[in-house]
Wavefront OBJ file of the C-alpha trace (Angstrom):
o trace
v 74.170 -37.491 -79.763
v 72.655 -34.241 -77.091
v 70.014 -34.547 -75.277
v 67.876 -32.068 -74.491
v 66.817 -30.949 -71.207
v 63.208 -30.455 -72.693
v 60.197 -30.889 -69.751
v 57.795 -32.667 -70.640
v 54.399 -30.576 -69.539
v 55.001 -27.120 -68.320
v 52.806 -26.453 -65.831
v 52.965 -22.737 -65.923
v 50.358 -22.015 -68.695
v 47.888 -24.233 -67.444
v 48.143 -23.722 -64.078
v 47.449 -19.907 -64.528
v 44.958 -20.841 -66.688
v 42.874 -22.845 -63.903
v 43.381 -19.500 -61.584
v 41.650 -17.642 -64.049
v 38.289 -20.052 -64.317
v 38.275 -20.442 -60.303
v 38.121 -16.708 -59.715
v 35.161 -15.699 -62.567
v 33.907 -18.905 -61.803
v 33.788 -17.364 -58.029
v 32.884 -13.733 -58.735
v 29.923 -15.111 -61.154
v 28.893 -17.191 -57.943
v 29.593 -13.903 -55.731
v 27.346 -12.412 -58.626
v 24.142 -14.400 -58.223
v 23.842 -14.258 -54.281
v 24.674 -10.520 -54.419
v 21.553 -10.215 -57.258
v 19.433 -12.516 -55.454
v 20.141 -11.265 -51.918
v 19.225 -7.723 -53.202
v 15.976 -8.678 -55.047
v 12.718 -6.774 -54.282
v 10.380 -8.949 -52.000
v 6.907 -9.605 -54.345
v 3.967 -9.457 -52.453
v 1.672 -12.442 -52.447
v -0.908 -11.591 -54.650
v -3.585 -13.055 -52.733
v -3.374 -10.114 -50.012
v -3.550 -7.395 -52.651
v -6.434 -8.691 -53.563
v -8.942 -8.879 -50.137
v -7.447 -5.379 -49.937
l 1 2 3 4 5 6 7 8 9 10 11 12 13 14 15 16 17 18 19 20 21 22 23 24 25 26 27 28 29 30 31 32 33 34 35 36 37 38 39 40 41 42 43 44 45 46 47 48 49 50 51
């Protein structure tokens, strides 16, 4: 009987997918902060009614 040297689990593909998922999550959070940071400030409605 020949014993095959086959690993029980290959970490290569799984590690790559986790890294891609982490990069996408960081990019989405960064885009959210950029979007919220550049939103124009809305004036209070009470100030507009006083004029």
